[in-house]
N, C-alpha and C positions, 0 to 999 in steps of 0.2 A: 504493500500500500504506500509506503514511503517513496518507493521508486516512482509510482504513478504520480504522487504529489510533486516530485521533483520535475518530472517530464512536463506536467501541467504548468509549473512555475516557469520553466524555461520557455515554454510556448508563450505565456503571457508576457514575459520579458522581451521576447523577440518581436511580438506584436507592438509593444509599446515603443520599440526602437524603429519600427518600420516606417518607411516613407513611400509616397505614392508617385506613380509615373503617369504622365498625361496621356493615357491611352484612350481617353474618353471619346465616345462616338458622338457625332453631332446629332442633336435632337431634331426630329422632323420640323421643318418650317411650313406653315400653312400655305405659303405661296409656292412651295416646291413640290414636285412629285417625290415619291419614295426613292426613286432612282437618283434624283438630284441630291437628296440628303444622306442616303446611306453610304457608309464607307466600308470597303471590303479589304481583307488582308491581301497584300502583295508581298514581294520579296522585301523583307526587313522594314515593313511599314504598313500603312493603310492608304487607300486612295478612294476618292469619290467614285461610285459605280459608273457614272456617266463618262468619266474620264479614262477608264481602263481601256487600253488598246491591245492588250495581250490576251492569249487564250487561257481561260481559267474555268474551273467548275467549283461550286460551293455547296455545302450542306450544313445545316445547323445540328447541334447536339440533340435538340428537342425532337428533330425529325428521325434521329437514329434510335431513340429510346424504345419504341415499340418492337424493335428487332430482338430485344432481350438477349443479345449475344454476350457470353461471358468474356470473350475477347473482342475488343472494340473493332479491330480490322475486319472481323467476320460480319459486321453490320453494314459493310460498304458494298456488298455485291450489287452491281447495277445501279448504284445510287449516284455515282459521279461519272458523267460521260467522259470517256478517255481513260478511265481507271479500270484495269482488269484485276480481279481478285482471284487468286489461284488456291483453291481449297486444299488445306493440309489435313493432318490427322484430326480426329475428333476427340482424342484423349484429353481429359481435363488438365489444363495447365500447359499443354503442349499442342494446342490447336491453332497456332499462329499461321495464317496463310501467306502465300507469296503475293507480291504486288508488282504490277507492271503498268506503266503509263504509255499510252499509244502503242501498245504491242511491244515488239522487240526490234531493236535497231543495231544490235551487236551480237555476234556469236560468242563473245566472251562474257564479262560480268555485266548484268543489266539491272542491278539493284538500284532502287530509287533512293533519294534522300528524304528523310523525315525530320521535321523541325517542330518543336513544341515551344510556343511563345518566343520564337525567334532564334532558338538554339537547337542544334542537332541533338536528337534524343529519340529513343524508341517510344512508340505511343500505344502499342497494342494492349497494354494492361491498364490504360486509363479508362474511366467510365464515361458514358454518354452524359451523365448529369454534370460533369465538370467541363464539358466541351461547349464553347460558344460556336465555333465554326471549324470545319475541315475544308481546306482549299487545295485543289490540285492545280499546279502550275505546269503548263504543257509546252508552250512554244519558246523560242529563243528570247523574245522580249520579256517573258515572265521569268526566265531562269538565268539570264546573262550575268546577273550579279553574283551568282554562285560559281561562275567561271568554269574551271576545268572539272567541276563536280556536278554540273546541272544537266548534262546531256540526256540522262535517263529520266528526267522529270523530278519534280519536288512536290512533296505533300506537306502542307502547313497545318498544324493544329493550334488553334487559338483557344485558350481556356477562358472561362467566365470571370468577370470582374464585377465588383460592387458598383451600384448606381446610387446617386443621392436620393434619399427618400427614407420612409419608415422601414425599419428592419423587416425582412421577410424570412420566415422559417418554413422550409419545405421538408417534408418527411415522406419517404416512399418505402414500401415493403412489397416484396414479390416472392412467391414460391411456386415451384412448378415441378413437373415430372418429365423426364426425357428418355427417349429410347432410340435405337438405331433407325435411320431412314430405310435401310435395307441391308440384310445380311445375305451372304452367299448361300445357296442351297446345294445340297449334295444328296446322293442316293443313299437309301437305308441299306442295312446289311444284306437283306435278301436280294435286292436288285444289284448291289455291289458284287456279291458272290456270284450271282448268275452271269453278269457281264465278265467277271474275272475268269470264270470257267471258259466262256467263249473266247476270251483273249488267249488263254492257254491252248485251246484247240487251234486257233489261228497260228500259234507259234509252233505247232506240232508237238506240244507237250501234253501230258495227262492232266485231266481236270484236278483242281485242288479240293473242291468241295463236293461231297457226296450228296445224294438225294436226301439222306437223313439230315445232313448239315443244312441244306437249303430249307427243309421243313422246319427245323429248329429256329432258323432265322426268321422264317415267315410267321411262325406261331409265337415267337419270343418266349419259348418254354424253357430255355436254358440260358439265363442271363449271364452266367459266369463263363461257360465254355463256348457259348454262341451269343455274345453280347450284340446289342444294337444301340450304339451310343451316338446321340447327337451332341457333339462336344459344345456347340453353342448353347444348347439348353442346359448342359451340366455346369458350364462356367459362368454364364451370364444371367443376370436378373432381367425381368421383362422391362423394368424401368428403373430410373435412378433419380433422386431428388436434386434440385438446384434451388438456391435461395439467394436473394439480393436485398440488402437494406441500405438506405442512404439518408443522410441528414445534411442539409446545407442551410447556411444562414448568410444573408447578404443585406447590405444597406449602407447608410452613411449620410454625409451632408456635403456641402460644397467644399469642405476642407479635408475630409477624410472619408474613404470608402473601403469596404471590405467584402470579400467573398470567402467563406470557409466551408469546406465539405469533408464529410467522413462517410466512407462507403465500406461495406462488408459483403463479400461474395463467397459463397460456398458451393462448389461444384463437385458432385460425387460421381464416381465411375460405376460401371455395370457389373463388376465382379461380385458373385454371391458368396455367402457364408464366410465372409472375412471377419477378422477380429476388430471390433470397434475401438478397442484400446490400442490397437496397432503394436502389439507386443510380439505375437507369433507371426502374423501376416497382416496384409493391409489391402484395402480397396484402393483404386486410383482416386485420390482426393486432392482437391485444390482449394486452399483457403487463402483469400487475399483481403488485405486491409489497405484502403487508399485514403490518404489525407492530403488536403490542399488548402493553402491559405494565401490569397492574393490581396495585398493591402496597398492602398494608394493614399498618399497625403500630399496636399499642397503646403509645402513648408513656408514659402513666402509667395508674394504675388508673381514672382518670376521663376522660382525654383520649385520643382515638383520631383517626387521620387517614389519608388515602389520597392517592396520586398515580397518576393514570391517564394513560398516554401511548399514543396510537394514531396511526399514520401509514400513508399509502398512496402508492405510486408507480404511476402508470398511464400507459403509453405506447401510443398507438394510431397505426398507420400504415395507409394505404389508398391506392388509386389516385388520381391527380390529379383524375379525374372522380368526382363523388359517386355514391353508391349509387343515388340516384334516377335519375340520367341513365343509368347502366349498365343497371339493371333495366327502366327505362322503354323504352329502345331495344331491348332483347332482346324485350320483349313487343310492340313496335310494328312493327319492320322485317320485311317479308315474307321468306319463305325464298328467293325467286327474285330479290330486288332486286339483289344483287351477290355475288360470291364473297368469302370472308373476306380472302384475299390474291390478287393477280393473278399471272400467270406470272413477272413480274419481282420478286416479293416485296413490292410496294407494297400498301397497304391498299385494299380495294375500297370503292366508294361512288358516290353520284350527287349531282346537284344537289339532289335532294329529301332523300335520306338521307345526310347528311354525317357522322353519328355512328356509325361502324363500332364495334359493341360490343367487339370484340376490341381495336381501337385505343384505345377509352376506358380499357381496363384496362392495356394494355401501352405506350401511347405518349403518355400525358398526364402522365407524371412521377409524383411521390410527394408525398403530403400526410401530415402527421403532427401530432399534438398530444401534449403532455407535461403531465400533471396531477400536482400535488403537494399532498397534504393532510396537515395535522398538527392533532391535537386534544390538548390538555392540560387536565386537570381536577384541581384540588386541593380536598380536603374536610377539614374539621375538625369534630369533635364532642366536646362536653364534657358529661358527666353532672352534673346539679345535684341529686343525691340529698341533699346536705347542706342544700339549701333545702327540698325536699320529694321524697319518693321517686317515681321515675318521670319526673321532669322532666329535659329535656336541651335543649341549644342546639347548633345546627350551622350551618355556613356553607360555601359552595362558590363557587369561581370557575372559569370554563371559557373557554378560548380555542380557537377553531376557525378555521383558515385554509386556503383553497383557492386554488391558482394554476394557470392553464393557459397554456402558451406553445405557439406553433406553429412548425413548420419545414417550409415547403413548397418543393418544387422542381418547378414546373409548366411544362409546355410544350404545344405543339399539333402536330398532324400533318396531312398532306395525304392526301386520298383520290383515287382515280383510277377513272374509269368506263371500262370497256372498250367500244369500238365497232368495228364492222367497216368497213373502207374499201371503196371501190368496186371495188378490185382484190383484195379478200379479205384485205388486211393488217389488223393490229390497231392501233387508235388508242387512246392513253391520254389521256383528258380529265381534266385536273387541277382539283380544288377544294380551296382552302385551301393552307396552307404548313406545311412542317416547320420548327419553331422550336427554338432551344436553350432549355434550362431556365432559368427566372428564379426566383431565390431570394427568398422572402418569409418573414422571421422576425420581423416587427415587430408582429404582432398578439398580444395576450395579454388575458387576462381573469382576474379574481380577486375573491374576496369574503372577508370576515372577520366573525366573530361573537364578541361578548364577552358573557358571561352572569355575573350574580351572583345568588346564592340564599342566603337566610337562613331557618332554620326554628327554631321553638320547639315541642317535642313533649312530650306527657304521656301516659304509659302506666301505668295502675295498676289494681289490683283491690281492691275493698272487699267482702269476703264473697262474695255471689253476683253482685255488680255489677262490670263491667269498663268502664273509661273509657279511650278512646284519643282524643287530640286533637292537631291540627297547626295551627299558625299560621305563615304563610309570607309572605315578601317576595321578589319576583324582578324582575330587569331584564334586558332583552335588547336589544342594539344590533347591527344587521346592516348592514354597509357593502358596497356593490357598486361595483366600479371603474366610473368614468364617471358615477357618480351622486353629486352633491355633498351630498345630504341623506340621512343614514342612515335606515333603517327602525328604528323603536324601539317597544318595548312595555315597560310598567311596571305593576306591580300587586301586590296582596296576595291571599291566599286562605287558606282554612281548611277543616278537616274535624274534626268531633267525632262520635265513635261511642260509643253506650252500649248495652251488652248486659246482660241480666239472666238469671242462671241458665243462660247459654249457650243460651237458647231464644228470647228476644225481643231484637231488635236494632233500634235506631233510629239514623239518621245524618243529620246536616245538613252539607252541603258548600256552599261558596260561593267565588266569585271576584270580585274587584273590580280591574279593570285597564283600561288605556287604550292608545290608539295615536296616533301622530303624524299619521295620515292624515285625522283629522277636525278640525273647527273648535275653536279654543280655547274652553274652557268646556263643551265637549260631547264630550270625548275619553274619558271614563271611564264605565264602566257596572258595574252590580251583577248577578251571575248566581247565584242560589241554587238549590239542589236538595235535596229531602227523599227519603229512602228508608227502607224498613223490611224486616225479615226475621223469619220465624217458622220455627224449626227444629222441625217436627212430630215428628221421630223421637225427640226428648227428652221428649215428652209422655207421661204415664203411660198414656194410652189406646192408645198404640202400642208401649209397651215389650214387650208380649207378642208382637208381630209380629216374630219373630226374623229374618225374611227382609228386613226393612227395616234397613239399616245407617245410612242418612242420608237425610233428606227435608227440604227447605227451600222455603218460599214466600218470594218477595220482590217488592217493588214500588217504583217510583220515579217522581217527577215533578219537573221543574225547567226552568230556562231556560238556554240556551246561546246564544252569539253567533258570528257569522262576519264578520270585518272584511275578508275578501277579496271585496270587493263588485264587483270588475271595473271596467272603464273606466279613465279616466285617474287619475293620482295627484293627491291633494289636490282632490277634486271640488268642494269648497266655494269654490275660487278661480275668478275669471274669467280666462280665457286669451285672449291675442291672438296672432295669427300673421302672418307676413309675407304680404302680398297684393299685388294690383294697385296700381300707382302712377299718377302723373299727370305730364304734361309742362307746365312753366311757362315763361313769358317768351318773348321773341322768339327766344332760342337753343334753345328746346324742352328746357330742363333737366329731367331726369327725377328725380322724388322717389318713393321707394318708399312703399307704403302698408301699412296693417295691416288685417287682417280680424278681426272679433270671433268668437271661438269659441263653442261651446255655452255657454249660461248656467250660471254656477256655482250651487250649491245650498248656502246657508249653514246649512241644517238637516240636511244629509246625516248619516246614521248607519249603523250596522252592521245586518246581518240578525239577526233574533231567532228562535230555535227553541225552541218549547215542546214538550217531549218527555215521553211517558208510557211506562212499561215494566212489564210483569208477567212474572215468571219463576218457574219451578219446577225444581228439580234434585234428584237423588237417586242413591244407591248401594244396590244390593240384592244379596241372596244372597252375603254375605261379600265384597262389593265386586267381584263378578264382572260384574255388570250395572250400567251407569250411564247416566243420561240428563240432558239439559238442554233446557228449552223456554222460549223468550222470545217474547213478543208485544209489538209496539211501535206507537206512533203519534206522528207529529211534524207540527206545524203551523209552517211557516217563513213569517215575515212580514217586511215592510220590505225586500224584495228590490228592487234598483234597476230602474226602468223609466222610459221617457219617455211622457208622456201623449198619445200619438199619437191616441188614440181621442176625445179631447175638445178638443184645441187644434189649430186648422187650420194647415197649413203656410205659409199666406200671411202669417203674422205677421212673417216675414222674419228669424228667428233660430233657431239650434239650440236645441231644448228641453233643459232640465236633466234629469239623472237624479234621480229621486225615489224614496223608499222606500215603494213602493205595491204591489209584487208579493207574491203569496201562493201557496204550494205546500203541499199536503198529501202526506204520505208515510207508508205503513203497511206492516207485514209481520210476518214471524215467522222464527225460527231454531230448529232442533231438531237435536240430536245424540243418538245412541244407540250404546252400545258394549258388547261382551261379551268377556271374557277368561277362559280356562280353562287351568290348569296341573295336571298330575297327577304322581304320584310316579314314573312310568316315564320321565320326562324329555320328555314330549310336552306341548306347549302350543300354543294357537292363539288368535287374536283377530280380531274384526271390529268396525270402527267406521265408522258412517255419519253423515253430516250433510247438512242441506238448509237453504237460506236463500231467503226470498222477500221482495221489496220492490216496491211499486207506488206510483208517485207520480202526482199530478194537479195541473195548473196551475189554480188557482182564479181568479187575476187577474194580468194582466200589462200592462194598459192598451194592448193591441194596437190597431192602426188598424182602423177600421170596415170590415167586409167585407160584401159584398152577401148572402152566404148563411151561415147558422150553421155548416154543415159545413166551411167554410173556416177557422174559428177554431182557433188553437193553444190558446187558453184552453179548459179542459175536457179537454185531452189530456195524455198523459204527456210528460215532457221528452224531446226527441229523437225524437218520433213522426214517422216519415216520411210525406210526402204525395206523391200522384201520381195519375195517371189509372187508371181501371179498364178493363183490356182485356177485350173481350167477343168476341174472335175476329179473323179476317182478312176483309177485303172479298173476296167471291168473284167479283164482276163489276161492270161499270159501272152496271148497273141497281140493284144494291144500294147503290152509292155515291150514286146520284141520289136514292134513297128514304130515305137516312139523314141524320141531322143533319150539317151542314156542319162539317168539321174544318178549323180555321183555321191550323194550324201549318205546313202545306205542302200543295201539291196532292197528292191521294191517287190511287192506282191499285189495281187488284185485287192482293191480297196484302199491302197495307198494314194496319197494326193499326187495328182498329175500337174506339172507346172509348165508354163509357157516358155519355149525356147526363144529368148528375146533376140539373140544374135544369129540364129540359124546355123550354129556350128554342130548341131546334133548332140550336144552335151548340156545337161542342166547342172550348173554350178553357181558359185557366188557371182559370176559375171552375168547372170541372168536376173539379178536383183534390180528392181526399178523403184521409182517413187510410187508409193501406194498410199491412198487416203490423204489425210491432211495432218498438220501438226496438232499436238494435244492442246495448245493454247488457241482459243477460239478466235476466228477472224471477226466475227460479229458478236457483240454482247448487247443485250436489251434490258430495259427496266420499265415497268409499268406500275405506277402508284395511283390508286384511286380510292375515293372515300365519299361518304355522305354523312351529313349532320342534320339532326332534327332536334331543335331545342337542346336538351342536355345529352341526347343520345348520339353516339358516333360509331361509325363502322368504316374501317379502312383496310386495304389489302395491298400487298406489294409482291409483284411477280418479277422474276429475273430469269433470263434465258440466254443461251449461247448457241451459235451455229458456226459451221465451218471448222469443225474439229473432229478428230478420230481418236479412238482408244484401241490399244492392242491388248487382247486377252491372251494370257500365257501362264505357264507354270501350273501348280496344283489347282488353281482356280478352274481350269478347263481341260488340262491334259491328263486324261485318266491313266492311273497306275504308274505314271512317270515318277521315279524315285520313291516307289512304294506309296504313292499318294492315293487318295480316294477318287471318286468319280462324280462328276456333275451331271445334272439331267441332260445336258447337251449330248452326252455319250449315248443316250437312248436312240439318237438319230444316226447311229453308226452304220457303216456300210456292211452289208452281208450280201451274198448272192441273191437273196430274195428281195432285199430292199435297195438294190443298186440304182434303180430309177429315181428313188426319192431320198436317198441318203444325204445327210448334211454334215456328217462327221466321218473321219476315216475309220478303217477297220481297227479293231481293238488289238492291242498287243501288250504283253507284260515286259517286253525287252526294250532297251533303248532304241528309239527310232528317230534318228536325226533327219530323216526325210520328211516326216509328218509334223514333228514338233519343232518348228522353227518359224521365224517371222515370215508371214505371208498374209495375203488379203483374206484368206479363209478365217483367220483368227482376229481380223480387224472388224471393228464395229463403228457405226455412226455415233459420234459422241455428243451430238446435239441434245439439248434438254431444255425443258421449261419447268421452273420450280416456284411454288408458292413460298416465298421466303418468310413472309409473316402476314398475319391477319389479326386485327384487334377490334374487339367490341367493347365500348366503354360508355360510362354514364357519369355525367357531372351532376351532383346533387344540386337542387335549387339553393340559391344563396341563403335564403331564410332558414333552410334546414341546417346548413353548415354553421350558421351563426349561433344556433342553439348550443353548440358545443364550442363556441368561440373560434371557429375556423372560417377563413375567407373562402376556401374552395376545397371540395372533396371530389376526387375522381376515382371511380371503381372500374376495373377492367378485367377482361380475360383475353389472352392472346395465344396464338400458336405460331411456331417457327418450323419451317421446312415441312409443312403439313403433307404435301404430296409433290411428286415429280413425274413428269411425262418424258419418256426417253425411249431409245431403241436398244439399250444395253440389256435391261431386264435382269440379267444374272446377278448383277451387283450394282452399287451406286455408280453413276456415270462420272462422278468427279473423284471419288476415292475408291479404287478398284479393290484394294486389299488393305489389311491392317485395321486399326481402330476406326470404326465407321463414323460418318457424319451423323449428328444427332438431330432428331426432331423433338419438339417439346410443346407442352401445353402449360400455361402459367396463369395465375390469378394474382391480382395486386391491387393496392390502394395507394393513392398519392394525395396528400393533404398539404394545404398551405395555410400558415397562421400569420 
């Protein structure tokens, strides 16, 4: 208790010392439209919405709240045109997705930059309740100030700040139940054994299972020697709880304002029968505490300052075996391999199948990680109106620290195979040993980031002219444990915007910065961008068109860079590694040797992206209809590649990575929305968006290939290659008359492939581009809702097209590596089903002809998913006031409720492993 009091006292002391930063947004003026008065986040600042000439997308934290996502980035699917969210695992605490802006423009590193309140930081574990806005910066005009780091796009997160007025207290509570969107399906023991016998016959081998065995599997009369185990049912619960609680307080006056938030999230995994005390074993659990305090104070008439404090505590516990092992074995082990437990309670297993999935959850101990993150930012701003009106200087320093410690208690367990003795007795054959838990708490990881930022700003109007200017210096030092040399960036940037009569806008943006990763003398680069805007709705020739509220054309062109070039760090240096040594002298004394690594490149530099963007946006019919359209083109050059095509391998040394690769990327984004409210209290809205991005590798110096169709050059990044299946061999005569397939001896029922080059041989030189990359070319979002007085209903759909997925491994390849069989195998080829077969003949032996990348195993990866739907009711004000509340909102929502797709066998976004979750939640939100 004393510790808690000390923490509280420290917090109060920090708040009493806090100063405010003039981040204040302009309040709407009655003579201006919302677009005139609103200010939106841009690189290192805010700009009036009407004045922005770059390509951006925005969404507020309040719009993300109904998604109920435990990880904030999972709430962004389809929400921001130009942003592609790549679904990851569904495991609690490890479900962070990948992000891409305007597709991919490099075959090396394509990670985007993420900034929180102006400084680089992860944002995935923030909460929607602390978010004011999330902004995606897409073109060169938007990202030029980030210089050599902005080419892949930038995502800005702006947190909430207090506003002058009476303090507002908001409390929210939500609880729900989650379950997998879809789990893979496999055949039961009877069908598995039946097909296995057929496969043995196809291999010319005797059947493994007798008629009595098959009957025992069918009747389930002998659960120990003829088990029928659905491992997903044995390991997983039908649903798991998730809860979220948040409290925030905001308010202040003209001199001081504050926003304080506390959030608690508990996300529980699906594993059943686990120890709630987490001593012997553990479910997958994620417990997170978020804290934020943003305080602003006007110190004097000219001096303002702010102190932002944000922290997180993240505790993860999970079984001693990793999720990959658990889910991989559930998918692999046949249903008849062994019972879950034997008659004596021991775990079942065999010499082949040692990893009993239930034992992996319950008998491997407990693993846990404990993350602590703290970010503190101090800002000062001083108005220099005494020098010239509109001039100001500001500075900021930010410290961000993250630490992870682990506390593992891991052990192992024995499995026992049941055998019948000659006298009918039961024999237990043991594999492995039961061990006591060994404690490991010595591993940890941490990083810290220190940022400094100084700005000189100028904002002034002269008659019909408006001038806004920013000149900036920034420095970023990022230190990772175990790395003696910090990652460092340093540079300057600027932006000057001129507008005339609020109709014509011109802007110059630039960045000049450098990285420690490049050679001395070649570490800095200059990245300029020009943009312009024309607000047509202010022209006299459109003044009579009363239905046009706002219409703007804009265009931009500029240069951005990407210093995440991939490969080893400091690629300009020559590396040497420990290698084979020699024996010297009569006593054969050994001396270690050194191997020369790949050659260093003293001229290595960053990738360069030349980007062009044309956009149009408008509001119509008294702001009820709005739309935005952007068309873009990017040419990415200086991508690292090795000259495999022109330098032979016999030179005897690894080739250096050189800046020679080229990729073109183009596409468009469009959003259209309509909103209507009438005097009867009825309102509705519908907002749709679509994004398209297509890239092409122009040059990557790939090795010479004998046929042009084998080249990755000219294809999209991530384009899958494989064989084209043209059916199944019907008999030996057809095999003899067909091109010779070299991967394995073929029999009737094996996959027949197309001979692409006509050489009479099917080999790796017959692989061609098949299907599409896994990253969708098109992504869509549709948000719609209706309101009637206090009742509201809204839904959000997200879809993707122009993608393919490849099914392979135990998921679909029956009996491979002693795996189980999926229902797809029921469509296998037999002489009787040759005309309708959809699956090759069954075999229990390795078959490199059938089980390899081909379009037979490829599926259309397009999907449409109901990401969330929410039904809510706001109590009448007079009812809320009875209990001294200003507003009370009750709701029920659902996440990932259904999916329409062509894959069917598993989820189209996550094919294997811990699945995506769907959930149903109920909650309340009150404001005091």
